[in-house]
PDB file with SEQRES, HELIX, SHEET and CRYST1 records, atoms N, CA, C and O in Angstrom:
SEQRES   1 A   69  MET GLY THR VAL GLU THR VAL PHE ALA THR VAL VAL GLY          
SEQRES   2 A   69  VAL LEU ALA ALA ALA ALA VAL ILE GLY ALA LEU VAL TYR          
SEQRES   3 A   69  ALA ILE THR TRP GLU VAL ALA ALA ILE ARG ARG VAL LEU          
SEQRES   4 A   69  ALA ALA HIS ARG ASP ARG ALA GLY ASN ARG PRO LEU THR          
SEQRES   5 A   69  ASP GLU ASP PHE TRP ARG GLN GLN ARG ALA LEU ASN GLU          
SEQRES   6 A   69  PRO GLN GLU PRO                                              
HELIX    1 AA1 VAL A    4  ALA A   46  1                                  43    
HELIX    2 AA2 ASP A   53  ASN A   64  1                                  12    
CRYST1    1.000    1.000    1.000  90.00  90.00  90.00 P 1           1          
ATOM      1  N   MET A   1     199.562 125.213  76.112  1.00  0.00           N  
ATOM      2  CA  MET A   1     199.562 124.307  75.022  1.00  0.00           C  
ATOM      3  C   MET A   1     200.960 124.113  74.459  1.00  0.00           C  
ATOM      4  O   MET A   1     201.895 124.798  74.873  1.00  0.00           O  
ATOM      5  N   GLY A   2     201.108 123.213  73.546  1.00  0.00           N  
ATOM      6  CA  GLY A   2     202.449 122.965  73.013  1.00  0.00           C  
ATOM      7  C   GLY A   2     202.691 123.681  71.731  1.00  0.00           C  
ATOM      8  O   GLY A   2     201.936 124.569  71.336  1.00  0.00           O  
ATOM      9  N   THR A   3     203.716 123.303  71.104  1.00  0.00           N  
ATOM     10  CA  THR A   3     204.079 123.910  69.848  1.00  0.00           C  
ATOM     11  C   THR A   3     203.088 123.300  68.817  1.00  0.00           C  
ATOM     12  O   THR A   3     202.275 122.421  69.103  1.00  0.00           O  
ATOM     13  N   VAL A   4     203.244 123.869  67.563  1.00  0.00           N  
ATOM     14  CA  VAL A   4     202.396 123.417  66.438  1.00  0.00           C  
ATOM     15  C   VAL A   4     202.695 122.011  66.162  1.00  0.00           C  
ATOM     16  O   VAL A   4     201.773 121.263  65.835  1.00  0.00           O  
ATOM     17  N   GLU A   5     203.919 121.570  66.265  1.00  0.00           N  
ATOM     18  CA  GLU A   5     204.241 120.187  65.970  1.00  0.00           C  
ATOM     19  C   GLU A   5     203.619 119.270  66.927  1.00  0.00           C  
ATOM     20  O   GLU A   5     203.152 118.202  66.531  1.00  0.00           O  
ATOM     21  N   THR A   6     203.578 119.631  68.222  1.00  0.00           N  
ATOM     22  CA  THR A   6     202.977 118.828  69.268  1.00  0.00           C  
ATOM     23  C   THR A   6     201.444 118.636  69.038  1.00  0.00           C  
ATOM     24  O   THR A   6     200.888 117.546  69.169  1.00  0.00           O  
ATOM     25  N   VAL A   7     200.795 119.824  68.673  1.00  0.00           N  
ATOM     26  CA  VAL A   7     199.376 119.765  68.407  1.00  0.00           C  
ATOM     27  C   VAL A   7     199.079 118.944  67.208  1.00  0.00           C  
ATOM     28  O   VAL A   7     198.124 118.169  67.248  1.00  0.00           O  
ATOM     29  N   PHE A   8     199.852 119.051  66.088  1.00  0.00           N  
ATOM     30  CA  PHE A   8     199.680 118.266  64.916  1.00  0.00           C  
ATOM     31  C   PHE A   8     199.861 116.829  65.193  1.00  0.00           C  
ATOM     32  O   PHE A   8     199.089 116.011  64.694  1.00  0.00           O  
ATOM     33  N   ALA A   9     200.900 116.448  66.013  1.00  0.00           N  
ATOM     34  CA  ALA A   9     201.129 115.130  66.351  1.00  0.00           C  
ATOM     35  C   ALA A   9     199.951 114.510  67.138  1.00  0.00           C  
ATOM     36  O   ALA A   9     199.522 113.382  66.895  1.00  0.00           O  
ATOM     37  N   THR A  10     199.460 115.319  68.094  1.00  0.00           N  
ATOM     38  CA  THR A  10     198.357 114.809  68.882  1.00  0.00           C  
ATOM     39  C   THR A  10     197.099 114.580  68.045  1.00  0.00           C  
ATOM     40  O   THR A  10     196.376 113.604  68.246  1.00  0.00           O  
ATOM     41  N   VAL A  11     196.843 115.510  67.087  1.00  0.00           N  
ATOM     42  CA  VAL A  11     195.657 115.337  66.241  1.00  0.00           C  
ATOM     43  C   VAL A  11     195.870 114.125  65.337  1.00  0.00           C  
ATOM     44  O   VAL A  11     194.921 113.359  65.172  1.00  0.00           O  
ATOM     45  N   VAL A  12     197.022 113.893  64.747  1.00  0.00           N  
ATOM     46  CA  VAL A  12     197.310 112.741  63.956  1.00  0.00           C  
ATOM     47  C   VAL A  12     197.131 111.451  64.754  1.00  0.00           C  
ATOM     48  O   VAL A  12     196.571 110.469  64.265  1.00  0.00           O  
ATOM     49  N   GLY A  13     197.608 111.478  65.965  1.00  0.00           N  
ATOM     50  CA  GLY A  13     197.532 110.306  66.818  1.00  0.00           C  
ATOM     51  C   GLY A  13     196.070 109.994  67.137  1.00  0.00           C  
ATOM     52  O   GLY A  13     195.639 108.841  67.094  1.00  0.00           O  
ATOM     53  N   VAL A  14     195.333 111.026  67.452  1.00  0.00           N  
ATOM     54  CA  VAL A  14     193.886 110.769  67.714  1.00  0.00           C  
ATOM     55  C   VAL A  14     193.139 110.242  66.551  1.00  0.00           C  
ATOM     56  O   VAL A  14     192.326 109.328  66.693  1.00  0.00           O  
ATOM     57  N   LEU A  15     193.396 110.805  65.365  1.00  0.00           N  
ATOM     58  CA  LEU A  15     192.729 110.377  64.123  1.00  0.00           C  
ATOM     59  C   LEU A  15     193.127 108.915  63.798  1.00  0.00           C  
ATOM     60  O   LEU A  15     192.311 108.093  63.382  1.00  0.00           O  
ATOM     61  N   ALA A  16     194.506 108.633  64.028  1.00  0.00           N  
ATOM     62  CA  ALA A  16     194.907 107.224  63.712  1.00  0.00           C  
ATOM     63  C   ALA A  16     194.220 106.268  64.651  1.00  0.00           C  
ATOM     64  O   ALA A  16     193.801 105.185  64.242  1.00  0.00           O  
ATOM     65  N   ALA A  17     194.096 106.657  65.926  1.00  0.00           N  
ATOM     66  CA  ALA A  17     193.379 105.791  66.930  1.00  0.00           C  
ATOM     67  C   ALA A  17     191.938 105.571  66.543  1.00  0.00           C  
ATOM     68  O   ALA A  17     191.402 104.470  66.670  1.00  0.00           O  
ATOM     69  N   ALA A  18     191.324 106.625  66.073  1.00  0.00           N  
ATOM     70  CA  ALA A  18     189.923 106.537  65.630  1.00  0.00           C  
ATOM     71  C   ALA A  18     189.822 105.617  64.441  1.00  0.00           C  
ATOM     72  O   ALA A  18     188.901 104.803  64.369  1.00  0.00           O  
ATOM     73  N   ALA A  19     190.750 105.726  63.499  1.00  0.00           N  
ATOM     74  CA  ALA A  19     190.700 104.823  62.324  1.00  0.00           C  
ATOM     75  C   ALA A  19     190.970 103.405  62.747  1.00  0.00           C  
ATOM     76  O   ALA A  19     190.387 102.508  62.139  1.00  0.00           O  
ATOM     77  N   VAL A  20     191.772 103.120  63.703  1.00  0.00           N  
ATOM     78  CA  VAL A  20     191.990 101.737  64.069  1.00  0.00           C  
ATOM     79  C   VAL A  20     190.794 101.176  64.777  1.00  0.00           C  
ATOM     80  O   VAL A  20     190.426 100.021  64.562  1.00  0.00           O  
ATOM     81  N   ILE A  21     190.158 101.999  65.647  1.00  0.00           N  
ATOM     82  CA  ILE A  21     188.988 101.546  66.304  1.00  0.00           C  
ATOM     83  C   ILE A  21     187.840 101.329  65.305  1.00  0.00           C  
ATOM     84  O   ILE A  21     187.096 100.355  65.423  1.00  0.00           O  
ATOM     85  N   GLY A  22     187.703 102.184  64.373  1.00  0.00           N  
ATOM     86  CA  GLY A  22     186.667 102.005  63.302  1.00  0.00           C  
ATOM     87  C   GLY A  22     186.924 100.728  62.501  1.00  0.00           C  
ATOM     88  O   GLY A  22     185.976 100.025  62.149  1.00  0.00           O  
ATOM     89  N   ALA A  23     188.167 100.423  62.212  1.00  0.00           N  
ATOM     90  CA  ALA A  23     188.510  99.242  61.425  1.00  0.00           C  
ATOM     91  C   ALA A  23     188.156  97.997  62.228  1.00  0.00           C  
ATOM     92  O   ALA A  23     187.606  97.037  61.689  1.00  0.00           O  
ATOM     93  N   LEU A  24     188.485  98.021  63.562  1.00  0.00           N  
ATOM     94  CA  LEU A  24     188.074  96.879  64.395  1.00  0.00           C  
ATOM     95  C   LEU A  24     186.602  96.692  64.485  1.00  0.00           C  
ATOM     96  O   LEU A  24     186.105  95.568  64.403  1.00  0.00           O  
ATOM     97  N   VAL A  25     185.904  97.755  64.650  1.00  0.00           N  
ATOM     98  CA  VAL A  25     184.407  97.663  64.733  1.00  0.00           C  
ATOM     99  C   VAL A  25     183.904  97.091  63.418  1.00  0.00           C  
ATOM    100  O   VAL A  25     183.025  96.230  63.441  1.00  0.00           O  
ATOM    101  N   TYR A  26     184.401  97.512  62.311  1.00  0.00           N  
ATOM    102  CA  TYR A  26     183.940  96.971  60.993  1.00  0.00           C  
ATOM    103  C   TYR A  26     184.253  95.546  60.883  1.00  0.00           C  
ATOM    104  O   TYR A  26     183.387  94.780  60.459  1.00  0.00           O  
ATOM    105  N   ALA A  27     185.448  95.105  61.236  1.00  0.00           N  
ATOM    106  CA  ALA A  27     185.849  93.695  61.088  1.00  0.00           C  
ATOM    107  C   ALA A  27     185.059  92.834  62.039  1.00  0.00           C  
ATOM    108  O   ALA A  27     184.680  91.729  61.650  1.00  0.00           O  
ATOM    109  N   ILE A  28     184.779  93.255  63.260  1.00  0.00           N  
ATOM    110  CA  ILE A  28     184.016  92.467  64.193  1.00  0.00           C  
ATOM    111  C   ILE A  28     182.568  92.359  63.675  1.00  0.00           C  
ATOM    112  O   ILE A  28     181.960  91.291  63.744  1.00  0.00           O  
ATOM    113  N   THR A  29     182.034  93.449  63.167  1.00  0.00           N  
ATOM    114  CA  THR A  29     180.621  93.431  62.593  1.00  0.00           C  
ATOM    115  C   THR A  29     180.549  92.435  61.437  1.00  0.00           C  
ATOM    116  O   THR A  29     179.594  91.670  61.310  1.00  0.00           O  
ATOM    117  N   TRP A  30     181.618  92.468  60.573  1.00  0.00           N  
ATOM    118  CA  TRP A  30     181.656  91.641  59.360  1.00  0.00           C  
ATOM    119  C   TRP A  30     181.699  90.151  59.810  1.00  0.00           C  
ATOM    120  O   TRP A  30     181.026  89.315  59.207  1.00  0.00           O  
ATOM    121  N   GLU A  31     182.485  89.818  60.861  1.00  0.00           N  
ATOM    122  CA  GLU A  31     182.607  88.403  61.273  1.00  0.00           C  
ATOM    123  C   GLU A  31     181.313  87.991  61.975  1.00  0.00           C  
ATOM    124  O   GLU A  31     180.915  86.836  61.829  1.00  0.00           O  
ATOM    125  N   VAL A  32     180.648  88.837  62.707  1.00  0.00           N  
ATOM    126  CA  VAL A  32     179.362  88.447  63.321  1.00  0.00           C  
ATOM    127  C   VAL A  32     178.345  88.139  62.243  1.00  0.00           C  
ATOM    128  O   VAL A  32     177.600  87.167  62.368  1.00  0.00           O  
ATOM    129  N   ALA A  33     178.289  88.958  61.160  1.00  0.00           N  
ATOM    130  CA  ALA A  33     177.368  88.747  60.104  1.00  0.00           C  
ATOM    131  C   ALA A  33     177.710  87.427  59.376  1.00  0.00           C  
ATOM    132  O   ALA A  33     176.813  86.673  58.999  1.00  0.00           O  
ATOM    133  N   ALA A  34     179.014  87.161  59.184  1.00  0.00           N  
ATOM    134  CA  ALA A  34     179.409  85.863  58.575  1.00  0.00           C  
ATOM    135  C   ALA A  34     178.983  84.701  59.390  1.00  0.00           C  
ATOM    136  O   ALA A  34     178.493  83.718  58.834  1.00  0.00           O  
ATOM    137  N   ILE A  35     179.146  84.756  60.721  1.00  0.00           N  
ATOM    138  CA  ILE A  35     178.796  83.674  61.603  1.00  0.00           C  
ATOM    139  C   ILE A  35     177.240  83.455  61.538  1.00  0.00           C  
ATOM    140  O   ILE A  35     176.777  82.314  61.534  1.00  0.00           O  
ATOM    141  N   ARG A  36     176.462  84.547  61.490  1.00  0.00           N  
ATOM    142  CA  ARG A  36     175.058  84.457  61.359  1.00  0.00           C  
ATOM    143  C   ARG A  36     174.619  83.777  60.062  1.00  0.00           C  
ATOM    144  O   ARG A  36     173.716  82.941  60.036  1.00  0.00           O  
ATOM    145  N   ARG A  37     175.313  84.183  58.973  1.00  0.00           N  
ATOM    146  CA  ARG A  37     175.087  83.508  57.661  1.00  0.00           C  
ATOM    147  C   ARG A  37     175.319  82.052  57.710  1.00  0.00           C  
ATOM    148  O   ARG A  37     174.503  81.278  57.209  1.00  0.00           O  
ATOM    149  N   VAL A  38     176.405  81.640  58.297  1.00  0.00           N  
ATOM    150  CA  VAL A  38     176.736  80.253  58.359  1.00  0.00           C  
ATOM    151  C   VAL A  38     175.756  79.521  59.176  1.00  0.00           C  
ATOM    152  O   VAL A  38     175.329  78.435  58.784  1.00  0.00           O  
ATOM    153  N   LEU A  39     175.355  80.069  60.337  1.00  0.00           N  
ATOM    154  CA  LEU A  39     174.398  79.386  61.224  1.00  0.00           C  
ATOM    155  C   LEU A  39     173.018  79.273  60.547  1.00  0.00           C  
ATOM    156  O   LEU A  39     172.318  78.274  60.715  1.00  0.00           O  
ATOM    157  N   ALA A  40     172.637  80.313  59.777  1.00  0.00           N  
ATOM    158  CA  ALA A  40     171.320  80.277  59.105  1.00  0.00           C  
ATOM    159  C   ALA A  40     171.349  79.261  57.993  1.00  0.00           C  
ATOM    160  O   ALA A  40     170.356  78.568  57.768  1.00  0.00           O  
ATOM    161  N   ALA A  41     172.448  79.153  57.295  1.00  0.00           N  
ATOM    162  CA  ALA A  41     172.617  78.187  56.219  1.00  0.00           C  
ATOM    163  C   ALA A  41     172.591  76.681  56.787  1.00  0.00           C  
ATOM    164  O   ALA A  41     172.037  75.760  56.187  1.00  0.00           O  
ATOM    165  N   HIS A  42     173.216  76.552  57.940  1.00  0.00           N  
ATOM    166  CA  HIS A  42     173.281  75.259  58.544  1.00  0.00           C  
ATOM    167  C   HIS A  42     171.849  74.872  59.071  1.00  0.00           C  
ATOM    168  O   HIS A  42     171.411  73.727  58.958  1.00  0.00           O  
ATOM    169  N   ARG A  43     171.156  75.893  59.649  1.00  0.00           N  
ATOM    170  CA  ARG A  43     169.833  75.590  60.114  1.00  0.00           C  
ATOM    171  C   ARG A  43     168.856  75.298  58.994  1.00  0.00           C  
ATOM    172  O   ARG A  43     167.929  74.512  59.188  1.00  0.00           O  
ATOM    173  N   ASP A  44     169.025  75.886  57.865  1.00  0.00           N  
ATOM    174  CA  ASP A  44     168.154  75.563  56.725  1.00  0.00           C  
ATOM    175  C   ASP A  44     168.486  74.276  56.228  1.00  0.00           C  
ATOM    176  O   ASP A  44     167.557  73.546  55.882  1.00  0.00           O  
ATOM    177  N   ARG A  45     169.742  73.849  56.129  1.00  0.00           N  
ATOM    178  CA  ARG A  45     170.115  72.584  55.627  1.00  0.00           C  
ATOM    179  C   ARG A  45     169.703  71.483  56.566  1.00  0.00           C  
ATOM    180  O   ARG A  45     169.331  70.402  56.111  1.00  0.00           O  
ATOM    181  N   ALA A  46     169.755  71.722  57.889  1.00  0.00           N  
ATOM    182  CA  ALA A  46     169.385  70.717  58.871  1.00  0.00           C  
ATOM    183  C   ALA A  46     167.945  70.285  58.766  1.00  0.00           C  
ATOM    184  O   ALA A  46     167.605  69.146  59.085  1.00  0.00           O  
ATOM    185  N   GLY A  47     167.100  71.191  58.321  1.00  0.00           N  
ATOM    186  CA  GLY A  47     165.620  70.859  58.154  1.00  0.00           C  
ATOM    187  C   GLY A  47     165.405  69.964  56.929  1.00  0.00           C  
ATOM    188  O   GLY A  47     164.345  69.347  56.821  1.00  0.00           O  
ATOM    189  N   ASN A  48     166.314  69.872  56.051  1.00  0.00           N  
ATOM    190  CA  ASN A  48     166.127  69.132  54.775  1.00  0.00           C  
ATOM    191  C   ASN A  48     166.894  67.811  54.802  1.00  0.00           C  
ATOM    192  O   ASN A  48     166.998  67.163  53.760  1.00  0.00           O  
ATOM    193  N   ARG A  49     167.433  67.384  55.937  1.00  0.00           N  
ATOM    194  CA  ARG A  49     168.173  66.177  56.077  1.00  0.00           C  
ATOM    195  C   ARG A  49     167.207  64.984  55.918  1.00  0.00           C  
ATOM    196  O   ARG A  49     166.033  65.059  56.280  1.00  0.00           O  
ATOM    197  N   PRO A  50     167.747  63.876  55.360  1.00  0.00           N  
ATOM    198  CA  PRO A  50     166.887  62.699  55.230  1.00  0.00           C  
ATOM    199  C   PRO A  50     166.544  62.072  56.625  1.00  0.00           C  
ATOM    200  O   PRO A  50     167.303  62.174  57.588  1.00  0.00           O  
ATOM    201  N   LEU A  51     165.359  61.424  56.661  1.00  0.00           N  
ATOM    202  CA  LEU A  51     164.914  60.825  57.888  1.00  0.00           C  
ATOM    203  C   LEU A  51     165.762  59.601  58.286  1.00  0.00           C  
ATOM    204  O   LEU A  51     166.074  58.767  57.435  1.00  0.00           O  
ATOM    205  N   THR A  52     166.121  59.495  59.529  1.00  0.00           N  
ATOM    206  CA  THR A  52     166.814  58.286  60.059  1.00  0.00           C  
ATOM    207  C   THR A  52     165.682  57.287  60.461  1.00  0.00           C  
ATOM    208  O   THR A  52     164.494  57.610  60.456  1.00  0.00           O  
ATOM    209  N   ASP A  53     166.116  56.121  60.789  1.00  0.00           N  
ATOM    210  CA  ASP A  53     165.154  55.061  61.244  1.00  0.00           C  
ATOM    211  C   ASP A  53     164.488  55.594  62.581  1.00  0.00           C  
ATOM    212  O   ASP A  53     163.293  55.401  62.807  1.00  0.00           O  
ATOM    213  N   GLU A  54     165.307  56.264  63.443  1.00  0.00           N  
ATOM    214  CA  GLU A  54     164.781  56.764  64.696  1.00  0.00           C  
ATOM    215  C   GLU A  54     163.716  57.810  64.422  1.00  0.00           C  
ATOM    216  O   GLU A  54     162.684  57.803  65.093  1.00  0.00           O  
ATOM    217  N   ASP A  55     163.920  58.712  63.464  1.00  0.00           N  
ATOM    218  CA  ASP A  55     162.940  59.753  63.155  1.00  0.00           C  
ATOM    219  C   ASP A  55     161.649  59.089  62.636  1.00  0.00           C  
ATOM    220  O   ASP A  55     160.544  59.500  62.991  1.00  0.00           O  
ATOM    221  N   PHE A  56     161.807  58.076  61.804  1.00  0.00           N  
ATOM    222  CA  PHE A  56     160.667  57.400  61.178  1.00  0.00           C  
ATOM    223  C   PHE A  56     159.735  56.829  62.262  1.00  0.00           C  
ATOM    224  O   PHE A  56     158.516  57.003  62.249  1.00  0.00           O  
ATOM    225  N   TRP A  57     160.414  56.118  63.222  1.00  0.00           N  
ATOM    226  CA  TRP A  57     159.559  55.446  64.317  1.00  0.00           C  
ATOM    227  C   TRP A  57     159.058  56.492  65.271  1.00  0.00           C  
ATOM    228  O   TRP A  57     157.991  56.290  65.850  1.00  0.00           O  
ATOM    229  N   ARG A  58     159.730  57.578  65.477  1.00  0.00           N  
ATOM    230  CA  ARG A  58     159.164  58.634  66.335  1.00  0.00           C  
ATOM    231  C   ARG A  58     157.894  59.210  65.696  1.00  0.00           C  
ATOM    232  O   ARG A  58     156.885  59.439  66.362  1.00  0.00           O  
ATOM    233  N   GLN A  59     157.982  59.430  64.398  1.00  0.00           N  
ATOM    234  CA  GLN A  59     156.746  59.932  63.703  1.00  0.00           C  
ATOM    235  C   GLN A  59     155.594  58.857  63.779  1.00  0.00           C  
ATOM    236  O   GLN A  59     154.432  59.196  64.004  1.00  0.00           O  
ATOM    237  N   GLN A  60     155.937  57.653  63.597  1.00  0.00           N  
ATOM    238  CA  GLN A  60     154.888  56.611  63.624  1.00  0.00           C  
ATOM    239  C   GLN A  60     154.246  56.549  65.013  1.00  0.00           C  
ATOM    240  O   GLN A  60     153.021  56.472  65.110  1.00  0.00           O  
ATOM    241  N   ARG A  61     155.050  56.582  66.107  1.00  0.00           N  
ATOM    242  CA  ARG A  61     154.464  56.633  67.429  1.00  0.00           C  
ATOM    243  C   ARG A  61     153.549  57.883  67.587  1.00  0.00           C  
ATOM    244  O   ARG A  61     152.480  57.809  68.193  1.00  0.00           O  
ATOM    245  N   ALA A  62     153.977  58.961  67.057  1.00  0.00           N  
ATOM    246  CA  ALA A  62     153.108  60.163  67.200  1.00  0.00           C  
ATOM    247  C   ALA A  62     151.812  60.095  66.471  1.00  0.00           C  
ATOM    248  O   ALA A  62     150.800  60.646  66.905  1.00  0.00           O  
ATOM    249  N   LEU A  63     151.848  59.400  65.336  1.00  0.00           N  
ATOM    250  CA  LEU A  63     150.681  59.236  64.484  1.00  0.00           C  
ATOM    251  C   LEU A  63     149.714  58.162  65.124  1.00  0.00           C  
ATOM    252  O   LEU A  63     148.493  58.275  65.018  1.00  0.00           O  
ATOM    253  N   ASN A  64     150.272  57.191  65.745  1.00  0.00           N  
ATOM    254  CA  ASN A  64     149.400  56.040  66.291  1.00  0.00           C  
ATOM    255  C   ASN A  64     148.993  56.198  67.667  1.00  0.00           C  
ATOM    256  O   ASN A  64     148.120  55.447  68.101  1.00  0.00           O  
ATOM    257  N   GLU A  65     149.530  57.110  68.436  1.00  0.00           N  
ATOM    258  CA  GLU A  65     149.168  57.276  69.818  1.00  0.00           C  
ATOM    259  C   GLU A  65     147.752  57.959  69.882  1.00  0.00           C  
ATOM    260  O   GLU A  65     147.483  58.900  69.137  1.00  0.00           O  
ATOM    261  N   PRO A  66     146.897  57.478  70.755  1.00  0.00           N  
ATOM    262  CA  PRO A  66     145.607  58.171  70.863  1.00  0.00           C  
ATOM    263  C   PRO A  66     145.816  59.558  71.443  1.00  0.00           C  
ATOM    264  O   PRO A  66     146.688  59.777  72.285  1.00  0.00           O  
ATOM    265  N   GLN A  67     144.992  60.497  70.971  1.00  0.00           N  
ATOM    266  CA  GLN A  67     145.052  61.855  71.507  1.00  0.00           C  
ATOM    267  C   GLN A  67     144.212  62.014  72.686  1.00  0.00           C  
ATOM    268  O   GLN A  67     143.097  61.497  72.746  1.00  0.00           O  
ATOM    269  N   GLU A  68     144.744  62.754  73.681  1.00  0.00           N  
ATOM    270  CA  GLU A  68     143.956  62.964  74.912  1.00  0.00           C  
ATOM    271  C   GLU A  68     143.021  64.060  74.726  1.00  0.00           C  
ATOM    272  O   GLU A  68     143.344  65.048  74.067  1.00  0.00           O  
ATOM    273  N   PRO A  69     141.836  63.936  75.290  1.00  0.00           N  
ATOM    274  CA  PRO A  69     140.816  65.059  75.090  1.00  0.00           C  
ATOM    275  C   PRO A  69     141.178  66.279  75.926  1.00  0.00           C  
ATOM    276  O   PRO A  69     140.468  67.284  75.892  1.00  0.00           O  
TER     277      PRO A  69                                                      
END                                                                             
């Protein structure tokens, strides 16, 4: 094994690496959650959009077509 300084430097280096990896995992998790929130908000808002003429006529065709037994 090395001197006390070498062991101390190794321990500090390993702890610093663990801290950097933990920070990266935290940041990536935070970004994934933010993207999911944005997508969920967009999906909720998309359901409340006003009907276009094409949507109106699609609904009319669906209501007026005879149903198959």
